MIDOSE-1310 file (N, C-alpha, C; in nm, 2 decimals, decimal comma, always signed):
residues 234
xxxx	+2,40/-1,33/-0,22/+2,26/-1,32/-0,27/+2,17/-1,35/-0,15; +2,06/-1,28/-0,14/+1,96/-1,30/-0,03/+1,90/-1,44/-0,04; +1,89/-1,51/+0,07/+1,83/-1,64/+0,07/+1,68/-1,63/+0,07; +1,61/-1,70/-0,02/+1,47/-1,70/-0,03/+1,41/-1,78/+0,08
xxxx	+1,29/-1,74/+0,13/+1,22/-1,83/+0,23/+1,18/-1,96/+0,16; +1,17/-2,06/+0,24/+1,13/-2,19/+0,19/+0,98/-2,20/+0,16; +0,94/-2,29/+0,07/+0,80/-2,31/+0,05/+0,78/-2,46/+0,03; +0,66/-2,50/+0,05/+0,63/-2,65/+0,03/+0,65/-2,69/-0,11
xxxx	+0,68/-2,82/-0,13/+0,70/-2,87/-0,26/+0,57/-2,86/-0,34; +0,59/-2,81/-0,47/+0,47/-2,79/-0,56/+0,37/-2,69/-0,51; +0,42/-2,60/-0,43/+0,33/-2,50/-0,37/+0,37/-2,36/-0,40; +0,28/-2,27/-0,41/+0,31/-2,13/-0,43/+0,28/-2,05/-0,30
xxxx	+0,27/-2,12/-0,19/+0,25/-2,06/-0,06/+0,38/-2,04/+0,01; +0,43/-1,92/+0,04/+0,56/-1,90/+0,10/+0,55/-1,91/+0,25; +0,66/-1,95/+0,32/+0,66/-1,94/+0,46/+0,65/-1,79/+0,50; +0,59/-1,77/+0,62/+0,56/-1,63/+0,66/+0,68/-1,55/+0,69
xxxx	+0,69/-1,43/+0,63/+0,80/-1,34/+0,65/+0,79/-1,29/+0,79; +0,90/-1,27/+0,86/+0,90/-1,22/+1,00/+0,82/-1,09/+1,02; +0,84/-1,00/+0,93/+0,77/-0,87/+0,94/+0,66/-0,85/+0,84; +0,61/-0,96/+0,78/+0,51/-0,96/+0,68/+0,54/-0,86/+0,57
xxxx	+0,66/-0,87/+0,52/+0,70/-0,78/+0,41/+0,67/-0,86/+0,28; +0,55/-0,83/+0,23/+0,51/-0,89/+0,10/+0,49/-0,78/+0,00; +0,54/-0,80/-0,12/+0,55/-0,69/-0,22/+0,45/-0,70/-0,33; +0,37/-0,60/-0,34/+0,27/-0,59/-0,45/+0,34/-0,56/-0,58
xxxx	+0,28/-0,60/-0,70/+0,33/-0,57/-0,83/+0,34/-0,42/-0,85; +0,44/-0,37/-0,92/+0,46/-0,23/-0,94/+0,34/-0,15/-1,00; +0,26/-0,22/-1,09/+0,15/-0,15/-1,16/+0,04/-0,11/-1,07; +0,03/-0,18/-0,95/-0,09/-0,16/-0,86/-0,09/-0,01/-0,81
xxxx	+0,02/+0,04/-0,77/+0,02/+0,18/-0,72/-0,02/+0,28/-0,82; +0,03/+0,27/-0,94/-0,01/+0,36/-1,05/-0,16/+0,35/-1,08; -0,21/+0,23/-1,09/-0,35/+0,21/-1,13/-0,44/+0,25/-1,01; -0,40/+0,23/-0,89/-0,48/+0,26/-0,77/-0,50/+0,41/-0,76
xxxx	-0,39/+0,49/-0,76/-0,40/+0,63/-0,74/-0,46/+0,70/-0,87; -0,44/+0,64/-0,98/-0,52/+0,69/-1,10/-0,67/+0,67/-1,08; -0,71/+0,56/-1,03/-0,85/+0,53/-1,00/-0,91/+0,62/-0,89; -0,83/+0,65/-0,79/-0,88/+0,73/-0,68/-0,89/+0,87/-0,72
xxxx	-0,81/+0,92/-0,81/-0,82/+1,06/-0,86/-0,82/+1,16/-0,75; -0,73/+1,15/-0,65/-0,73/+1,25/-0,54/-0,67/+1,38/-0,59; -0,71/+1,49/-0,53/-0,66/+1,62/-0,56/-0,50/+1,63/-0,55; -0,44/+1,70/-0,65/-0,30/+1,72/-0,64/-0,26/+1,78/-0,51
xxxx	-0,15/+1,72/-0,45/-0,10/+1,77/-0,32/-0,16/+1,71/-0,20; -0,26/+1,62/-0,22/-0,32/+1,54/-0,10/-0,20/+1,47/-0,03; -0,21/+1,47/+0,10/-0,10/+1,40/+0,18/-0,14/+1,26/+0,20; -0,05/+1,17/+0,15/-0,07/+1,03/+0,15/+0,04/+0,96/+0,23
xxxx	+0,01/+0,89/+0,34/+0,11/+0,82/+0,42/+0,10/+0,67/+0,41; +0,21/+0,61/+0,38/+0,22/+0,46/+0,38/+0,30/+0,42/+0,50; +0,24/+0,37/+0,61/+0,32/+0,34/+0,73/+0,39/+0,21/+0,73; +0,37/+0,13/+0,62/+0,45/+0,01/+0,60/+0,49/+0,00/+0,46
xxxx	+0,57/+0,11/+0,42/+0,60/+0,13/+0,28/+0,69/+0,04/+0,21; +0,77/-0,04/+0,29/+0,86/-0,14/+0,23/+0,95/-0,07/+0,13; +0,95/-0,12/+0,01/+1,03/-0,07/-0,10/+0,98/+0,05/-0,17; +0,86/+0,09/-0,13/+0,81/+0,22/-0,18/+0,72/+0,21/-0,31
xxxx	+0,67/+0,10/-0,34/+0,60/+0,09/-0,47/+0,47/+0,16/-0,47; +0,39/+0,16/-0,35/+0,27/+0,24/-0,35/+0,30/+0,39/-0,35; +0,41/+0,42/-0,28/+0,45/+0,56/-0,27/+0,49/+0,61/-0,41; +0,55/+0,53/-0,50/+0,58/+0,57/-0,63/+0,45/+0,61/-0,71
xxxx	+0,34/+0,53/-0,69/+0,21/+0,56/-0,75/+0,15/+0,69/-0,70; +0,17/+0,71/-0,57/+0,11/+0,83/-0,51/+0,19/+0,95/-0,56; +0,33/+0,94/-0,56/+0,41/+1,05/-0,61/+0,38/+1,09/-0,75; +0,37/+0,99/-0,84/+0,35/+1,02/-0,98/+0,21/+1,07/-1,01
xxxx	+0,12/+1,05/-0,92/-0,02/+1,11/-0,93/-0,02/+1,26/-0,88; +0,10/+1,31/-0,84/+0,11/+1,44/-0,79/+0,07/+1,46/-0,65; +0,07/+1,35/-0,57/+0,03/+1,36/-0,43/+0,16/+1,38/-0,34; +0,14/+1,43/-0,22/+0,25/+1,45/-0,12/+0,27/+1,33/-0,05
xxxx	+0,37/+1,25/-0,09/+0,38/+1,11/-0,03/+0,48/+1,11/+0,08; +0,44/+1,04/+0,19/+0,52/+1,01/+0,31/+0,52/+0,86/+0,33; +0,64/+0,81/+0,37/+0,65/+0,67/+0,40/+0,73/+0,64/+0,52; +0,69/+0,53/+0,59/+0,76/+0,49/+0,71/+0,75/+0,34/+0,71
xxxx	+0,84/+0,28/+0,79/+0,84/+0,13/+0,81/+0,93/+0,10/+0,94; +0,90/-0,01/+1,00/+0,98/-0,05/+1,12/+1,12/-0,09/+1,08; +1,14/-0,13/+0,95/+1,27/-0,16/+0,89/+1,29/-0,07/+0,77; +1,40/+0,01/+0,76/+1,42/+0,10/+0,65/+1,45/+0,03/+0,52
xxxx	+1,35/-0,03/+0,46/+1,38/-0,11/+0,34/+1,40/-0,03/+0,22; +1,38/+0,10/+0,23/+1,41/+0,19/+0,11/+1,56/+0,20/+0,08; +1,64/+0,14/+0,17/+1,78/+0,14/+0,15/+1,82/+0,01/+0,07; +1,73/-0,08/+0,05/+1,76/-0,20/-0,02/+1,78/-0,17/-0,17
xxxx	+1,86/-0,25/-0,24/+1,88/-0,22/-0,38/+1,76/-0,24/-0,47; +1,66/-0,32/-0,41/+1,54/-0,35/-0,49/+1,44/-0,24/-0,47; +1,46/-0,14/-0,38/+1,37/-0,04/-0,35/+1,36/+0,06/-0,47; +1,25/+0,14/-0,47/+1,23/+0,24/-0,57/+1,34/+0,35/-0,54
xxxx	+1,40/+0,39/-0,65/+1,50/+0,50/-0,64/+1,43/+0,63/-0,67; +1,38/+0,69/-0,56/+1,29/+0,81/-0,58/+1,37/+0,93/-0,62; +1,31/+1,01/-0,71/+1,37/+1,14/-0,76/+1,25/+1,23/-0,77; +1,27/+1,36/-0,76/+1,17/+1,46/-0,79/+1,15/+1,46/-0,94
xxxx	+1,02/+1,44/-0,99/+0,99/+1,43/-1,13/+0,87/+1,51/-1,17; +0,84/+1,52/-1,30/+0,72/+1,57/-1,35/+0,64/+1,46/-1,41; +0,51/+1,45/-1,38/+0,43/+1,34/-1,44/+0,38/+1,38/-1,58; +0,30/+1,29/-1,64/+0,26/+1,32/-1,78/+0,16/+1,43/-1,79
xxxx	+0,12/+1,49/-1,68/+0,03/+1,61/-1,68/+0,11/+1,73/-1,65; +0,24/+1,72/-1,63/+0,33/+1,83/-1,61/+0,33/+1,88/-1,46; +0,28/+1,79/-1,37/+0,27/+1,83/-1,23/+0,41/+1,79/-1,17; +0,47/+1,88/-1,09/+0,59/+1,85/-1,02/+0,56/+1,76/-0,90
xxxx	+0,63/+1,64/-0,90/+0,61/+1,54/-0,80/+0,73/+1,53/-0,71; +0,72/+1,57/-0,59/+0,83/+1,57/-0,50/+0,87/+1,43/-0,45; +1,00/+1,42/-0,42/+1,05/+1,29/-0,37/+0,98/+1,27/-0,23; +0,93/+1,15/-0,21/+0,87/+1,12/-0,08/+0,96/+1,14/+0,04
xxxx	+0,91/+1,18/+0,15/+0,98/+1,18/+0,28/+0,97/+1,05/+0,34; +1,08/+0,99/+0,39/+1,09/+0,85/+0,45/+1,15/+0,86/+0,59; +1,08/+0,79/+0,68/+1,12/+0,79/+0,82/+1,10/+0,65/+0,88; +1,20/+0,60/+0,95/+1,19/+0,47/+1,02/+1,10/+0,49/+1,15
xxxx	+0,99/+0,41/+1,16/+0,90/+0,43/+1,26/+0,81/+0,31/+1,28; +0,76/+0,30/+1,40/+0,67/+0,18/+1,44/+0,52/+0,23/+1,44; +0,45/+0,20/+1,34/+0,31/+0,24/+1,33/+0,23/+0,19/+1,45; +0,26/+0,08/+1,51/+0,19/+0,03/+1,62/+0,22/+0,09/+1,76
xxxx	+0,32/+0,18/+1,77/+0,35/+0,24/+1,89/+0,23/+0,33/+1,93; +0,21/+0,35/+2,06/+0,10/+0,43/+2,11/+0,10/+0,58/+2,08; -0,01/+0,63/+2,06/-0,03/+0,78/+2,05/+0,07/+0,84/+1,94; +0,12/+0,96/+1,97/+0,21/+1,03/+1,88/+0,35/+0,97/+1,88
xxxx	+0,37/+0,87/+1,97/+0,51/+0,81/+1,98/+0,54/+0,73/+1,86; +0,44/+0,70/+1,78/+0,47/+0,61/+1,67/+0,56/+0,67/+1,57; +0,57/+0,80/+1,56/+0,65/+0,87/+1,46/+0,74/+0,98/+1,52; +0,87/+0,97/+1,49/+0,96/+1,08/+1,54/+0,95/+1,21/+1,47
xxxx	+0,88/+1,21/+1,35/+0,88/+1,34/+1,28/+0,76/+1,43/+1,32; +0,79/+1,56/+1,33/+0,69/+1,65/+1,37/+0,66/+1,74/+1,24; +0,71/+1,70/+1,13/+0,69/+1,78/+1,01/+0,54/+1,77/+0,97; +0,49/+1,87/+0,89/+0,34/+1,87/+0,86/+0,31/+1,74/+0,78
xxxx	+0,19/+1,69/+0,82/+0,13/+1,57/+0,75/+0,15/+1,44/+0,82; +0,26/+1,43/+0,90/+0,29/+1,30/+0,95/+0,18/+1,25/+1,06; +0,15/+1,34/+1,15/+0,06/+1,31/+1,26/-0,09/+1,30/+1,22; -0,13/+1,38/+1,11/-0,26/+1,38/+1,07/-0,27/+1,38/+0,91
xxxx	-0,23/+1,27/+0,85/-0,23/+1,26/+0,71/-0,37/+1,25/+0,66; -0,39/+1,31/+0,54/-0,53/+1,30/+0,48/-0,56/+1,16/+0,44; -0,47/+1,09/+0,39/-0,49/+0,95/+0,34/-0,38/+0,86/+0,40; -0,42/+0,74/+0,45/-0,33/+0,64/+0,49/-0,36/+0,53/+0,38
xxxx	-0,25/+0,49/+0,31/-0,26/+0,39/+0,20/-0,15/+0,29/+0,22; -0,18/+0,16/+0,22/-0,07/+0,07/+0,25/-0,11/-0,08/+0,22; +0,00/-0,16/+0,20/-0,01/-0,30/+0,19/+0,03/-0,35/+0,33; -0,06/-0,36/+0,43/-0,02/-0,37/+0,57/+0,03/-0,51/+0,61
xxxx	+0,09/-0,53/+0,72/+0,12/-0,66/+0,77/-0,01/-0,74/+0,80; -0,03/-0,85/+0,74/-0,16/-0,92/+0,74/-0,20/-0,97/+0,88; -0,09/-1,01/+0,95/-0,13/-1,07/+1,09/-0,17/-0,96/+1,19; -0,16/-0,84/+1,15/-0,20/-0,73/+1,24/-0,29/-0,63/+1,16
xxxx	-0,35/-0,68/+1,05/-0,43/-0,59/+0,96/-0,54/-0,52/+1,03; -0,61/-0,59/+1,12/-0,73/-0,53/+1,19/-0,68/-0,41/+1,28; -0,57/-0,44/+1,35/-0,52/-0,34/+1,44/-0,47/-0,22/+1,36; -0,40/-0,25/+1,24/-0,35/-0,15/+1,15/-0,47/-0,06/+1,11
xxxx	-0,58/-0,12/+1,07/-0,70/-0,05/+1,02/-0,75/+0,05/+1,13; -0,76/+0,00/+1,25/-0,82/+0,08/+1,36/-0,73/+0,20/+1,38; -0,60/+0,19/+1,38/-0,51/+0,30/+1,39/-0,53/+0,40/+1,27; -0,54/+0,34/+1,15/-0,55/+0,42/+1,03/-0,68/+0,51/+1,04
xxxx	-0,79/+0,45/+1,08/-0,91/+0,52/+1,08/-0,91/+0,63/+1,19; -0,82/+0,61/+1,29/-0,81/+0,72/+1,39/-0,72/+0,83/+1,34; -0,61/+0,79/+1,27/-0,50/+0,89/+1,24/-0,53/+0,96/+1,10; -0,59/+0,90/+1,01/-0,62/+0,96/+0,88/-0,74/+1,06/+0,90
xxxx	-0,73/+1,17/+0,82/-0,84/+1,27/+0,83/-0,94/+1,25/+0,72; -0,91/+1,18/+0,62/-1,00/+1,17/+0,51/-1,03/+1,03/+0,46; -0,93/+0,94/+0,44/-0,95/+0,82/+0,37/-0,84/+0,72/+0,42; -0,88/+0,59/+0,42/-0,79/+0,48/+0,44/-0,80/+0,38/+0,33
xxxx	-0,68/+0,34/+0,27/-0,68/+0,25/+0,15/-0,58/+0,14/+0,18; -0,64/+0,02/+0,19/-0,55/-0,10/+0,23/-0,56/-0,21/+0,12; -0,45/-0,27/+0,09/-0,45/-0,39/+0,01/-0,46/-0,51/+0,10; -0,57/-0,59/+0,08/-0,59/-0,70/+0,18/-0,64/-0,82/+0,10
xxxx	-0,63/-0,94/+0,15/-0,69/-1,06/+0,09/-0,84/-1,04/+0,08; -0,90/-1,09/-0,03/-1,05/-1,07/-0,04/-1,13/-1,16/+0,06; -1,06/-1,25/+0,13/-1,13/-1,32/+0,23/-1,18/-1,23/+0,35; -1,13/-1,11/+0,35/-1,17/-1,01/+0,45/-1,32/-0,98/+0,44
xxxx	-1,38/-1,01/+0,32/-1,53/-0,98/+0,31/-1,61/-1,10/+0,36; -1,55/-1,20/+0,42/-1,62/-1,32/+0,47/-1,59/-1,34/+0,62; -1,68/-1,41/+0,69/-1,66/-1,44/+0,83/-1,75/-1,35/+0,92; -1,82/-1,41/+1,01/-1,92/-1,33/+1,09/-1,86/-1,21/+1,17
xxxx	-1,75/-1,24/+1,24/-1,69/-1,13/+1,32/-1,64/-1,02/+1,24; -1,56/-1,05/+1,14/-1,50/-0,94/+1,06/-1,61/-0,86/+0,98; -1,70/-0,93/+0,92/-1,80/-0,86/+0,84/-1,89/-0,78/+0,93; -1,92/-0,82/+1,05/-1,99/-0,74/+1,14/-1,92/-0,61/+1,17
xxxx	-1,79/-0,61/+1,18/-1,71/-0,49/+1,20/-1,71/-0,41/+1,07; -1,70/-0,47/+0,96/-1,70/-0,39/+0,83/-1,83/-0,32/+0,81; -1,94/-0,39/+0,85/-2,08/-0,33/+0,82/-2,09/-0,20/+0,90; -2,02/-0,18/+1,01/-2,03/-0,06/+1,09/-1,92/+0,04/+1,06
xxxx	-1,83/+0,01/+0,97/-1,72/+0,10/+0,94/-1,76/+0,18/+0,81; -1,69/+0,29/+0,79/-1,72/+0,37/+0,67/-1,66/+0,31/+0,54; -1,68/+0,18/+0,52/-1,62/+0,12/+0,40/-1,69/+0,17/+0,27; -1,62/+0,24/+0,19/-1,67/+0,31/+0,08/-1,67/+0,23/-0,05
xxxx	-1,56/+0,16/-0,07/-1,54/+0,09/-0,20/-1,45/-0,03/-0,18; -1,48/-0,13/-0,26/-1,40/-0,25/-0,26/-1,36/-0,27/-0,41; -1,22/-0,28/-0,43/-1,17/-0,29/-0,56/-1,09/-0,42/-0,58; -1,16/-0,53/-0,62/-1,09/-0,66/-0,65/-0,98/-0,63/-0,75
xxxx	-0,86/-0,69/-0,73/-0,74/-0,67/-0,82/-0,74/-0,77/-0,92; -0,74/-0,73/-1,05/-0,74/-0,82/-1,16/-0,63/-0,79/-1,26; -0,55/-0,89/-1,30/-0,56/-1,03/-1,26/-0,51/-1,05/-1,12; -0,53/-1,17/-1,07/-0,48/-1,21/-0,93/-0,33/-1,18/-0,92
xxxx	-0,29/-1,09/-0,83/-0,15/-1,06/-0,82/-0,07/-1,16/-0,74; +0,06/-1,17/-0,78/+0,15/-1,24/-0,70/+0,21/-1,15/-0,59; +0,20/-1,19/-0,46/+0,24/-1,11/-0,35/+0,35/-1,18/-0,27; +0,47/-1,20/-0,32/+0,57/-1,28/-0,25/+0,64/-1,19/-0,15
xxxx	+0,71/-1,26/-0,06/+0,80/-1,19/+0,04/+0,91/-1,12/-0,04; +0,95/-1,00/+0,02/+1,06/-0,93/-0,05/+1,19/-1,01/-0,06; +1,21/-1,10/+0,03/+1,34/-1,18/+0,03/+1,34/-1,27/-0,09; +1,22/-1,32/-0,14/+1,21/-1,40/-0,26/+1,25/-1,32/-0,38
xxxx	+1,20/-1,20/-0,39/+1,23/-1,12/-0,51/+1,38/-1,09/-0,50; +1,44/-1,05/-0,39/+1,58/-1,02/-0,37/+1,67/-1,13/-0,41; +1,62/-1,25/-0,39/+1,70/-1,37/-0,42/+1,70/-1,41/-0,56; +1,61/-1,34/-0,64/+1,60/-1,38/-0,78/+1,51/-1,49/-0,81
xxxx	+1,43/-1,53/-0,71/+1,34/-1,64/-0,73/+1,22/-1,60/-0,82; +1,18/-1,68/-0,91/+1,06/-1,65/-0,99/+0,94/-1,65/-0,91; +0,86/-1,54/-0,92/+0,75/-1,52/-0,82/+0,62/-1,50/-0,89; +0,60/-1,54/-1,01/+0,48/-1,53/-1,08/+0,38/-1,63/-1,04
xxxx	+0,25/-1,60/-1,06/+0,15/-1,70/-1,03/+0,09/-1,70/-0,90; +0,02/-1,58/-0,86/-0,04/-1,57/-0,73/-0,15/-1,67/-0,71; -0,17/-1,71/-0,59/-0,27/-1,81/-0,55/-0,38/-1,75/-0,46; -0,36/-1,63/-0,42/-0,46/-1,56/-0,32/-0,52/-1,44/-0,39
xxxx	-0,65/-1,43/-0,38/-0,71/-1,31/-0,44/-0,70/-1,19/-0,34; -0,67/-1,08/-0,40/-0,65/-0,96/-0,32/-0,74/-0,85/-0,37; -0,77/-0,75/-0,29/-0,85/-0,64/-0,33/-0,80/-0,51/-0,25; -0,84/-0,40/-0,30/-0,81/-0,27/-0,23/-0,94/-0,23/-0,16
xxxx	-0,93/-0,21/-0,03/-1,04/-0,17/+0,05/-1,03/-0,02/+0,08; -1,13/+0,06/+0,05/-1,12/+0,20/+0,07/-1,23/+0,24/+0,17; -1,18/+0,31/+0,28/-1,27/+0,36/+0,38/-1,27/+0,51/+0,37; -1,39/+0,58/+0,37/-1,40/+0,72/+0,35/-1,46/+0,77/+0,48
xxxx	-1,39/+0,86/+0,55/-1,43/+0,91/+0,68/-1,57/+0,97/+0,67; -1,66/+0,93/+0,75/-1,80/+0,99/+0,75/-1,89/+0,93/+0,65; -1,85/+0,83/+0,57/-1,93/+0,77/+0,47/-2,03/+0,67/+0,54; -2,16/+0,67/+0,50/-2,26/+0,59/+0,57/-2,34/+0,50/+0,47
xxxx	-2,31/+0,50/+0,34/-2,38/+0,42/+0,25/-2,33/+0,28/+0,23; -2,38/+0,21/+0,14/-2,33/+0,07/+0,10/-2,20/+0,09/+0,02; -2,11/-0,01/+0,05/-1,99/+0,00/-0,03/-2,01/-0,03/-0,18; -1,93/+0,04/-0,26/-1,93/+0,02/-0,40/-1,83/-0,08/-0,45
xxxx	-1,85/-0,14/-0,56/-1,75/-0,23/-0,62/-1,69/-0,18/-0,75; -1,56/-0,17/-0,76/-1,50/-0,12/-0,88/-1,37/-0,21/-0,90; -1,36/-0,27/-1,01/-1,24/-0,36/-1,03/-1,12/-0,28/-1,06; -1,00/-0,31/-1,00/-0,88/-0,25/-1,03/-0,80/-0,34/-1,12
xxxx	-0,79/-0,30/-1,25/-0,74/-0,38/-1,35/-0,60/-0,34/-1,40; -0,52/-0,44/-1,43/-0,38/-0,41/-1,48/-0,39/-0,34/-1,62; -0,32/-0,23/-1,64/-0,33/-0,16/-1,77/-0,28/-0,26/-1,88; -0,35/-0,25/-1,99/-0,32/-0,34/-2,10/-0,19/-0,32/-2,16
xxxx	-0,14/-0,19/-2,17/-0,02/-0,15/-2,23/+0,08/-0,09/-2,13; +0,04/+0,03/-2,09/+0,13/+0,11/-2,00/+0,13/+0,05/-1,86; +0,25/+0,03/-1,80/+0,26/-0,02/-1,67/+0,28/+0,09/-1,57; +0,28/+0,21/-1,61/+0,30/+0,32/-1,51/+0,29/+0,45/-1,59
xxxx	+0,29/+0,56/-1,51/+0,29/+0,69/-1,58/+0,43/+0,73/-1,63; +0,43/+0,79/-1,74/+0,55/+0,84/-1,80/+0,60/+0,96/-1,71; +0,72/+0,97/-1,68/+0,77/+1,08/-1,60/+0,90/+1,13/-1,66; +0,93/+1,25/-1,64/+1,06/+1,30/-1,68/+1,13/+1,38/-1,57
xx	+1,25/+1,39/-1,57/+1,33/+1,46/-1,46/+1,28/+1,61/-1,45; +1,27/+1,66/-1,33/+1,23/+1,79/-1,30/+1,34/+1,89/-1,35
C-alpha cells in the first residue's frame, strides 16, 4: 500500500508533495466543462493531468482532450480508465491522448508530440503545481490560442504584486468552488487515507485571450444529485 504523506497532529494540512500532485474531486471536471459550454471538438490540453480527472470532464463534454505530465500518473490504478464513449447528448467522445512531457521545458521542446493540437491548443485547463503556478500561467497564456483555465487557491486574488499582474491580464471569469473542496496529495488517496474536509478555498480562474473587461464572478457548485455525465460505450 502507498504510504501517505505525514501531516501535523489535528491538522488537515498535508506535507508538500514533491511534484505538487494534488487531486481535485471528480465532480469538478464535469461541472467546470458544463459551465464553460465550449463548442464540441474544442482542443483542451491539461499539461499536469495527473490521474486525468479534468480530462474526463473535457472528454464527456465532447471536447478533444490531450493530457501530459512529468510523471505518467495515468498508469496508476487510481487514474481514470479512459474509453471512447458517447455522452448524454449522443456525442462521440474520443479517448484522450496522453504523453509524458515537461510543461516547463523551453519552447517547443516541452512536448515530444507533433500531432495536431499539442503545440497550439485552443484551451489549456489544469490543476497546476502551486509552487510554479505563476510560471505555469505565463506559459499557458503564450501557448493557448483561446483560453486558459486553472484551479488555484482563492488567495490568488489578494496581494499587491499578484493582483497588479492579474489586473493587466485577460482574466475573464473567477469561479469560486462550492463547497470548499478537499485537495489532498494523490499519495494520500492511494494509501486509503480519509481525505474529506478541505481547509483551503479554491476557485477556477478563466483567462480569455483578447478580453479587456472586468472579470465576472460565477460560482462553480457541486451538482445536487448527479456527480457526472451519464455515458455509454461507443
